[in-house]
N, C-alpha and C positions, 0 to 999 in steps of 0.2 A: 660777457665775462662776469661771473658772480662771485663776490667776496663778502666777508663780514667784518673785516678789520677796518681801522682807520687807514687813510692813505693821503698822500700829497698829490698835487697836480702842478705840472709845469706846462706852460703855453709859450711856444716860440713865435716871435713876431720878427721876421727877418729884415725888415725895412730900416733904412738909414738915410739921412740927408746926404751924408757923405761918408765913405768908408775910410777909416783910419789905416795908416800905413802898416800897423803892426797886427792888424785883425785877421785871424784865421778862422773866425766863426762863419757859419752860414748866414750871410747877410749881404744886402745889396739895395741899390736905389730902385724905386718903382713909382710909377704914376698912380693917380688915384683909382683908375679903373682896375689896374693890376692889384692894388691893395684891397679893393672891394671884392674882387674875385677870390682872393686868398681867404679873406675873412669869411665869406659865405661857405667856402669849402671847409674851413676850420670849424665853423659852427655845426655843419653836418657831421663832422668827425666827433666833436664833443657829444652831440645828441645820440650818436650811434653807440656810445659806450654804456653798457649796462652794468650796475653794481648796486649792492645794498650797503657798501661801505660809506662811512661818514668821512668827510674831508676836513683835515686839520690844518693844512696850509696850501696856499695857491701862490705860484710865483710866475709872473709874466715877464719874460726875458727876451733878449734879442742879440743882435739888432738894437733898435731903439724903439721900444713900445710907445714912448710918449709922442711919436710922429703920427700915431693912429688918430684918425678922425673920431670925434665924440660919438658919432653915429655907429662906427664899427666897434668901438669899445663897448658900447651898450649892447650891441648884438652879441658879443662874446659873453658878457656877464648874464644876459638873459638865458643863453644856452647853458651856462654853468648852473644857474639857479634852477632851471627846469629839469636838469639831468642828474644833479648831485644833491645830497644832504650835506650842506656846509655847516660845520660847527659854528655857533654864535660867536665864539671866541677865536675863530680861525685866524691865523696870521696870513694876510693877503698883501703881497709885495708887487710893485711895478717898478721896472727900471726906467730911468729917464735921463735925458741929457740936458744940461742947463739951458741951451738955446731953444729946446722944444717944449719947455714947461711954461705954463701960463696960469693966471689965477682962475681962468674959466675951467681949465683942465684939472686943477687941484680940487676945485669945488665938486667937479664931476666925480673924481676919484673918491672923494670922501663919501659922496652920495652912493656910490657903487659898493662901498664897504671895504675899499682898499685902506689899509691901516699902516702901511710901511712903504717908504720910498727908498730906492737905491739909486743914488745920482752918480753918474760917471764924471768925476771931477778930473782924475788922473794926474793933474799937475796944477799948481798955482802960479806957474811962470808963463808969461805970454809968449815968449820966444820958443819955449818947448812946445806948447800947445800948437803953434803953427807948424813946427817941425813934424809933429806926429800926425797932423791932419785933422786935429779936433776942430770943431765948428763953433767954439765958444772961447771967451777970454777969461782972465782971472776975475775980472769984475762981474762977468756973466755968471761965473761959478758961485761967487759969493752971494750975489743978489738972488740966485735961484734958491739957495739954502735959506736966506732970510724970508723970502716969499713962502717957501714950503713950511717954514716953522710956524707960520700963521694957521696952518691947517693940520699939520702932523707933528706928533711928538717922536715918532720912531723913524729917524732918518739915517740911512747908511751912505757912506762915501767910499768910492774906489780911488785908490792911489796906485801909481806904478813906480817901483823901485828899479833903478839901473838905467834910466834915460840919460842920455848924453848931458854932461854938465850939471846934473841934478844932485846937489849935495845938501845936507841938513834938511831932509824930507820931514824930520820931526817938527820943524817949524811950520810946515803946511799943516800938520796935524793939530798943532797949537791953535792956529787960526780957526780950523774947522771945529774944534771942541769949543772954542769961545763962541762960535756961532750956534752951538747947541746940538751938534752931531752926537749921536749916541753909539754908532757902530762905524768902524773903519776896517775896510779890506784893503790890504797892501800887498800887491802881487808883484813878484819878481818879472821883470821884462823877459819875454820869451821871443826869440827871433825864429819865426816859422818859415819854412821853405814856401816859395811861390807867393810871397808877400813883398810889396815895395820896400818895407823895412829891411828884408833880407838882401835885397839888391843894393840898398844904400850902405849897409854894413860891409857887404863884400867889396864895394868900390870905395870904401872909407869915407863916404860922404856923411855917414852917421856913425859915431863912435860911442857905444854904450859904455857905462862904467865897467871896470874890470872886476873880477871875482872878489878881490880883497876890498875894493871900494864898496861893492854892493853889500858884502858882509858887514862892513863898518856902518853903513847907512841903516841896515836892518837892526843891528844891535842898539844903535842910538834911538831908533824909533821904538823898539820893544821896551827899552828902559824908560823912555819918556811916557809912553802910554801906561806903563805899570804905575808910574808915579801919579798919573791922572785917574787911577782906579779902573782902567780898562783891562778886563781879563782877556788873556790870550787863550782862546778856547779851540783854536786850530792855528796851524803854522802861519797863515796869512790873515787871520781874522781876529779882531779885538772888539770888545763890547763892554759897556757898562752892565752891571748885573741886571738881568731881566731883558736885555735888548739883543741877546744872541739870536742868530737867524735860525729859527725853528726849522725852516724849510731845508737849509743846508745840513743841519744836524740829522734830519730825516735821511738824507743821502748817506751820510757817513756811518749811520747806525744800521743800515740795510733794511730800513722799513720800506713798505710798498709805495710806489709812486707811479703815476701815469703821465705820459708826455703827449701833447697835442701839437701839431704843426710840423713843418718841414724839419727834418733832422732830429726831432724831439725823441728822447728815449724813455722807455718804461721799464720798471722792475716790479714784477707782479708774481707772487708766490714763488720766488726764486728764479724766475725766468726773465731774461732781458730781451727786449725787443726795440728796434729803432725804426722810425720812419725814415724814408728815402731822403737824401740830401740834395736832390734836384727837384725843381717845381714840377717838371713833367712826370717823373717817377712818383712824387708825392701825390699828385692829382690822380694818378693811376692806381693808387693804393698800395704801392710796393712797400713792404716791410722786411727788415733784415732781423733775423733771429740769431743771437749769439750762441756759440757752442759753450753752454755752461758746464763746466767740470768742477770737481771738487778742488783740483789744483788751482784753477782760475779763481775760485771763490776764496781760497786760502790766501793767495797773493793780494786779492783786492782787500780782504779784511786787514791784512798786515799794512798795506799801504795807506788805506783810509783811516783805520783805527789808530795807528801810531802817530799819525799827523794831527790828531785832534785830541780833545780832553777825554773822550770816552774810552780810549785804550782799546785793547784787544782781549777778548774773553778766551782764556786758554782751553776751556772746556769745549767751546765751539770748535776750535781748531782740532782738538782731539776727536770730536764727533766726525770731523771731516777726514780723519785718518792721519793727522799730523800733530806730533807731540813736540812743541817747540822747546820743551825743557831738555830734550836730547840733543839739541843743536849746540855744538861747542862754541860757536860764536855767541850764541845767546848767553851761555854761562860767562863768557868773558865780558860781554857788554854789561851784564849785571854786576859783575865784580868791579868793573871800572866805573860804575855809576852812570853809564850812558843810558841804560834802561833800568826800570825799577818795577818790581812786581808786588802787587798788593791785592789781597782778597780774590786771588784767582785771575787777576787781570794784569797785563803788562802795559806800561806807559813809557813814553820818552822823557828823559830829562831835557827840559825845554832848551837848555844851553847847547843842545846838539841838533836842534831842528834843521839847521841849514845843511847838515850832512845826513839828513834822514834817509835820502835815496840810497846813499852808500851803505848806511847801516842796515837798512831793510834788505838790500840786495844779498846780504850774507845770511839772512834769515829764511830766505825763500826755500821751499822744498826743491829737491833735484828733479 
């Protein structure tokens, strides 16, 4: 496949030491032989991709990529270097869990050109961490950040809002910022079907915060992070200036990206393709092509654009056959200050982020 634009790369590493009770991602435990087999196939997939495009971001996610052996991670980066023209200033991120980070791995990450770490902290409460199946403690989380700070300036942390009994999450953020964290992703707890968490919620063994409590926690966190100079550049993402995730912004602004690995998605020249979500089908080269329609793209642009700082370009919607200015709800939301329009783009008033799905649902084409 030949292109001339810049693009981003996502690599999915599905392996975990233990699967968290809330996780609905394609991830699982695997022995070393299974990991070696997967990486060898992944390397072949990477080398088979042909492009003239330069790479501006690389994101290695999962799963828990930090469980990979040094040998396997080196194989992946050798394949990337031999197959792609990677910009010298490319943002290169790897996800990690506190318990699987070590000084040796951090030294290797730095040597391979990785310049951004995303550490899955989720909570700084030991009881909560045990409940949700995390494999680390509060102390492990804090120590991992201290260790990572010796090698990396750009560290992002994940937190979950809405976990049972978790109040005043902003205090976790305060601790993390004092440790030198520059980016915080604070996601609302989602209870997915076919997960242990769903079973526990239905049997009342796990009681998430209710909607009002989650709203209160979110608002307190947003207010606190704003005071600390963290820009809310997407509904769940906050960063000091210059530390926003360039890779995620690439998704939200509909730039090209290619995904490698089981269940990985690609968006190239307006076409979406996904790898199969089972190992057997992935190894057999099964790919799923989305039915791309103008209506689908309109909906995606509204949902993605309005949830982040970039907004939605009204001219792009018009080119797709949809004039948002003719929507009566749009006129009302503008009048009420829920939405704002500036220089041909429409943006959310951040005070209404938590009801964004409801608002957007009224803007969608019939």
